[in-house]
C-alpha positions in Angstrom: 15.8 -4.5 -44.2 14.8 -5.9 -40.9 11.0 -6.1 -40.4 9.5 -6.1 -36.9 6.0 -6.0 -35.3 4.5 -4.5 -32.2 1.7 -6.2 -30.4 -0.4 -3.8 -28.4 -0.8 -0.1 -28.8 -1.6 1.1 -25.3 0.7 3.3 -23.2 3.9 1.3 -23.7 3.0 0.2 -27.2 2.4 3.7 -28.5 5.5 4.8 -26.7 7.6 2.1 -28.3 6.4 3.2 -31.8 7.1 6.8 -30.9 10.6 6.2 -29.6 11.4 3.9 -32.6 10.5 6.4 -35.3 11.9 9.4 -33.4 15.3 7.8 -33.2 15.1 5.6 -36.3 18.2 7.1 -37.9 20.4 6.4 -34.9 18.8 3.0 -34.4 19.7 2.0 -37.9 23.3 3.2 -37.4 23.6 1.1 -34.2 22.2 -2.0 -36.0 24.1 -1.5 -39.2 21.0 -2.1 -41.3 17.6 -0.7 -42.3 14.7 -1.5 -40.0 11.0 -0.8 -40.0 7.8 -1.7 -38.2 5.7 -3.8 -40.6 2.7 -4.5 -38.3 1.0 -3.0 -35.2 -1.4 -5.5 -33.7 -4.4 -4.0 -31.7 -8.1 -4.8 -31.7 -9.0 -1.1 -31.6 -9.1 1.2 -34.6 -6.5 4.0 -35.0 -7.6 5.5 -38.3 -6.2 8.9 -37.3 -2.7 7.6 -36.5 0.1 8.4 -38.9 0.8 4.6 -38.9 -2.8 3.6 -39.6 -1.8 1.5 -42.6 0.3 -0.7 -40.3 -2.5 -1.7 -37.9 -3.9 -5.3 -38.1 -6.2 -7.3 -35.8 -5.2 -10.8 -36.7 -2.2 -12.3 -34.8 -1.7 -15.0 -37.4 -0.6 -12.5 -40.0 2.5 -11.7 -37.8 3.0 -15.4 -36.9 3.1 -16.5 -40.5 5.0 -13.7 -42.1 8.6 -14.9 -42.7 9.8 -11.3 -43.1 9.0 -10.5 -39.5 12.0 -11.5 -37.4 11.4 -9.6 -34.1 8.2 -8.9 -32.3 7.6 -6.6 -29.3 4.9 -7.9 -27.0 3.4 -5.0 -25.0 -0.1 -6.3 -24.5 0.4 -7.2 -20.9 -1.1 -10.0 -18.8 -1.0 -13.7 -19.5 -3.8 -14.1 -22.0 -3.4 -13.9 -24.9 0.3 -12.7 -24.5 1.5 -16.1 -23.3 0.0 -18.0 -26.3 1.2 -15.4 -28.7 4.8 -15.2 -27.4 5.1 -19.0 -27.2 3.9 -19.4 -30.8 6.3 -16.7 -32.1 9.3 -18.3 -30.4 8.4 -21.8 -31.6 8.1 -20.2 -35.1 11.7 -18.9 -34.9 11.0 -15.2 -34.2 12.7 -13.3 -31.4 10.4 -11.6 -28.9 11.0 -8.6 -26.6 8.5 -7.7 -23.9 7.7 -5.4 -21.1 5.3 -7.9 -19.6 6.5 -8.6 -16.0 3.6 -11.0 -15.3 4.5 -13.1 -18.4 8.2 -13.3 -17.5 7.5 -14.0 -13.8 5.1 -16.8 -14.5 6.5 -18.3 -17.7 10.0 -17.2 -18.1 11.8 -20.5 -17.7 9.6 -22.1 -20.3 9.9 -19.3 -22.8 13.7 -19.0 -22.4 14.0 -22.7 -23.0 12.0 -22.5 -26.2 14.1 -19.4 -27.4 17.3 -21.3 -26.7 16.0 -24.4 -28.6 15.0 -22.3 -31.6 18.2 -20.2 -31.5 16.3 -17.0 -31.1 15.9 -14.6 -28.2 13.4 -13.7 -25.5 14.4 -10.3 -24.0 12.6 -8.5 -21.2 14.7 -5.5 -20.0 11.5 -3.4 -19.7 9.8 -5.9 -17.4 11.7 -4.6 -14.3 12.6 -1.0 -13.5 11.1 0.6 -16.6 14.0 2.5 -18.2 16.5 1.5 -15.5 19.0 -1.0 -17.0 19.1 -4.0 -14.7 18.5 -7.2 -16.6 21.4 -6.9 -19.0 23.8 -5.6 -16.3 22.9 -8.7 -14.2 23.8 -11.3 -16.8 26.6 -9.3 -18.5 28.3 -6.6 -16.5 28.1 -8.4 -13.1 28.6 -11.9 -14.5 32.0 -12.2 -12.8 30.2 -12.0 -9.4 28.4 -14.5 -7.3 25.2 -12.5 -6.5 24.4 -12.9 -2.8 21.4 -10.6 -2.5 19.1 -8.3 -4.4 16.8 -5.7 -2.7 14.9 -2.9 -4.1 12.1 -0.4 -4.3 10.5 -1.8 -7.4 7.1 -0.1 -7.5 6.8 3.7 -8.2 3.1 3.9 -7.2 3.6 2.7 -3.6 6.8 4.7 -3.3 4.9 7.8 -4.3 2.2 7.1 -1.7 4.7 6.4 1.1 6.6 9.6 0.2 3.5 11.7 0.4 2.6 10.1 3.8 6.1 10.8 5.1 6.7 14.3 3.7 3.2 15.8 3.9 1.4 13.7 6.5 -1.1 12.6 3.9 -3.1 9.5 4.9 -3.0 6.4 2.7 -6.3 6.8 1.0 -5.7 10.5 0.0 -2.2 9.7 -1.2 -3.6 6.9 -3.3 -6.2 9.3 -4.8 -3.4 11.8 -5.7 -1.4 9.0 -7.3 -4.4 8.0 -9.4 -5.1 11.7 -10.4 -1.5 12.0 -11.6 -1.6 8.8 -13.6 0.9 7.0 -11.3 -1.8 4.5 -10.1 -4.3 2.6 -12.2 -8.0 2.8 -11.6 -7.6 -0.6 -10.0 -4.4 -0.2 -8.0 -4.5 -3.6 -6.3 -1.5 -5.1 -8.0 0.6 -2.1 -6.8 -0.6 -1.5 -3.3 -0.9 -5.2 -2.4 2.6 -6.0 -3.6 1.9 -8.2 -6.6 3.7 -6.0 -9.0 6.9 -5.8 -6.9 6.6 -9.6 -6.3 6.7 -10.3 -10.1 9.7 -8.1 -10.5 11.8 -9.6 -7.7 10.9 -13.0 -9.0 12.4 -12.1 -12.4 15.6 -10.7 -10.8 16.0 -13.6 -8.4 15.5 -16.2 -11.2 18.2 -14.5 -13.3 20.6 -13.9 -10.4 20.3 -17.4 -8.9 19.7 -19.5 -12.0 16.4 -21.1 -11.2 12.8 -19.9 -11.6 11.2 -18.3 -8.6 7.4 -18.3 -8.9 5.3 -15.5 -7.4 3.0 -18.0 -5.7 5.9 -19.1 -3.5 6.9 -15.6 -2.4 5.4 -14.2 0.9 4.0 -10.9 -0.2 2.6 -8.0 1.8 1.4 -4.6 0.5 1.2 -1.2 2.1 -2.6 -0.8 2.8 -2.1 -1.2 6.6 0.6 1.5 6.8 -0.7 4.6 8.7 0.5 8.1 9.4 1.1 6.9 12.9 3.5 4.3 11.7 5.3 6.9 9.5 5.8 9.1 12.5 7.2 6.3 14.7 9.5 5.4 11.8 10.9 9.0 11.9 11.7 8.6 15.6 13.4 5.3 14.6 15.6 7.2 12.2 14.4 6.0 8.9 11.7 5.7 6.3 9.0 3.1 5.4 9.5 1.6 2.0 7.9 -1.3 0.1 11.0 -3.5 -0.3 11.3 -6.6 -2.5 14.3 -8.7 -1.6 15.9 -12.0 -2.4 19.1 -13.7 -1.0 20.9 -17.0 -1.2 20.2 -19.5 1.5 22.8 -22.2 0.7 21.2 -24.2 -2.2 17.9 -22.3 -1.9 16.7 -18.7 -2.1 14.8 -16.6 0.4 12.4 -14.1 -1.2 9.9 -11.6 0.3 8.0 -8.5 -0.5 6.9 -6.3 2.5 6.8 -2.8 3.8 9.8 -2.2 6.0 11.6 0.3 8.2 14.8 1.2 6.5 17.5 3.2 8.3 18.2 6.7 7.1 21.8 5.5 6.6 20.6 3.3 3.7 20.6 4.6 0.2 17.2 3.0 -0.3 15.7 5.3 2.4 16.2 8.4 0.3 14.6 7.0 -2.8 11.4 9.0 -3.1 8.4 9.8 -5.3 7.9 7.5 -8.3 11.6 6.6 -8.4 12.9 3.0 -8.1 16.2 1.7 -6.8 17.7 -1.8 -7.0 20.6 -2.9 -4.8 22.7 -5.8 -6.1 25.1 -7.3 -3.6 28.0 -9.2 -5.3 30.9 -11.0 -3.8 33.4 -8.9 -5.8 31.7 -5.6 -6.3 29.9 -5.2 -3.0 26.8 -3.1 -3.2 25.8 -1.7 -6.6 22.7 0.6 -6.9 20.6 1.1 -10.0 18.4 4.1 -9.7 15.8 5.9 -11.9 12.2 6.2 -13.0 10.8 2.7 -12.8 7.8 3.2 -15.0 6.2 5.6 -17.5 5.5 5.5 -21.2 8.8 6.7 -22.6 11.2 5.2 -20.0 9.7 1.7 -20.5 9.5 2.2 -24.3 13.2 3.1 -24.3 13.9 -0.3 -22.7 11.7 -2.1 -25.3 13.4 -0.4 -28.2 16.8 -1.2 -26.7 15.9 -4.9 -26.7 14.8 -4.6 -30.3 18.2 -3.2 -31.2 20.1 -5.9 -29.3 17.9 -8.6 -30.9 18.5 -7.2 -34.4 22.3 -7.3 -33.8 22.3 -10.8 -32.4 23.3 -13.7 -34.7 22.0 -16.4 -32.3 20.5 -17.0 -28.9 21.8 -15.3 -25.8 23.7 -17.8 -23.7 23.8 -15.8 -20.5 20.1 -14.7 -20.3 18.7 -18.0 -19.0 17.5 -19.9 -16.0 16.2 -23.4 -15.3 12.8 -24.3 -14.1 12.3 -25.2 -10.4 9.9 -26.4 -7.8 8.5 -24.7 -4.8 11.2 -26.4 -2.8 13.7 -23.9 -4.2 12.1 -21.1 -2.2 12.7 -21.0 1.6 9.6 -20.9 3.8 9.7 -17.4 5.2 8.6 -18.6 8.6 12.0 -20.1 9.1 13.7 -16.7 8.7 14.5 -14.1 11.4 13.9 -10.4 11.4 13.5 -7.4 13.7 9.9 -6.1 13.9 8.2 -2.8 14.6 5.0 -3.3 16.7 2.4 -0.7 17.4 -0.4 -1.4 19.8 -3.0 0.1 22.2 -3.5 -1.2 25.7 -4.7 -0.3 29.1 -1.4 -1.1 30.9 1.7 -0.1 29.0 4.1 -1.5 31.6 2.5 -4.9 31.5 2.5 -5.1 27.7 6.2 -4.0 27.5 7.2 -6.4 30.2 5.6 -9.3 28.3 7.1 -8.1 25.0 10.5 -8.1 26.6 10.1 -11.6 27.8 9.3 -12.6 24.2 11.7 -10.5 22.2 14.5 -9.2 24.4 15.4 -5.6 24.7 12.9 -3.2 23.0 13.7 0.0 21.2 10.8 2.2 22.5 9.6 4.8 19.9 7.8 8.1 20.4 5.8 10.4 18.2 4.0 13.8 18.6 0.4 13.5 19.7 1.0 9.9 20.9 -2.2 8.6 22.5 -2.0 7.8 26.3 -2.9 4.1 25.6 -0.6 3.7 22.6 2.9 2.3 22.5 5.3 1.3 19.7 8.7 -0.4 19.7 11.2 -2.4 17.6 12.2 -5.9 18.7 15.5 -7.7 18.5 15.9 -10.2 15.7 13.4 -13.1 16.2 12.3 -16.1 14.2 9.2 -15.3 12.0 7.2 -18.3 13.2 8.0 -17.6 16.9 7.2 -14.0 16.5 3.7 -14.8 15.1 3.0 -17.1 18.0 4.3 -14.5 20.5 2.0 -11.9 19.0 -1.0 -14.1 19.8 0.1 -14.1 23.4 0.8 -10.4 23.5 -2.7 -9.7 22.1 -4.1 -10.8 25.5 -2.6 -7.6 26.9 -3.3 -5.1 24.1 -4.6 -4.7 20.6 -1.8 -4.9 18.0 -2.5 -2.2 15.4 0.3 -2.9 13.0 3.5 -4.9 12.5 6.3 -3.9 10.0 9.6 -5.6 9.5 12.9 -3.8 10.0 15.4 -4.5 7.3 19.1 -3.8 7.0 19.9 -2.5 3.5 
């Protein structure tokens, strides 16, 4: 009999317990052994739960119980999750987690401890919810050199942008709808400011490129500045606005960014709508591979947690392929050295003057149109330009008009 514990009984934790017992018979068949949850750790009382006898409030009970071999951490955040997980690994217990913040910030350290103790630290549920992506990266695609990863990694922002595009809803109303439906938290800042997507692309980039990419070193922009006007201009461009997280090799370094972007309608990412996520992996042998599905939610995420429990229960030692080294900030390319095309929307008193100056800075412009365009408004897409130069040029252009928004144009 394999004994496990679950730490946290919120949305994902309760879903994990639900999926575990619902499919217990098939889980045991897959493992080839009996398995049960011995403890559920939570500070709250659940006296009405059918599993009430399993609830405890003292972490040390799990830590010091030699019968417990696998622990699912679904508390979230860094404290106390980091202290708990580190202690469990050091004590020779395997850990599975859905905690993207923990993996993005402490993954290299925790994977090293797991390898030293010959146990496992699994985190399939930390990226993409129920979409398999972590295991495919280090198993199924291991014959490839991964050149690039890009994706729509946050369902909340994708829902908001879909509403703005399909129904003309403004940002604040679309956010309110997302909160009413449970897609957005009461405090949605981690989603709409890009932090959630940043943590996920850091995990994917670390695994794909072999060294830890820390969120603090990633240029991150959210969607709060995107307006219905921008959405309309993007339709004239022939595409959709998406919050895209991407990472690619740059010789011995990696370039990583999270930003709203114009994506051409010819891209598979442009048609990913509502709360769905999609992750594009570009390998040297496979070319582009797309992983698609619901990126969050109670049961999809719980499914990934339980899957990791099954794999951990079947393992006889530590995973050799799920690993990356620590790194410094020098591993991440300064985004200012990169080049991109840019969409620019501005208001001005003299369009011809502004466009003339913009062409001097950025070459031929793709002028965009929209219905109900204001007489003093203009929008265009530039040719590819260095990020640092573009920022300096914008300061010059601002003398001729007020820049209302800037959005990158990405080719995926």
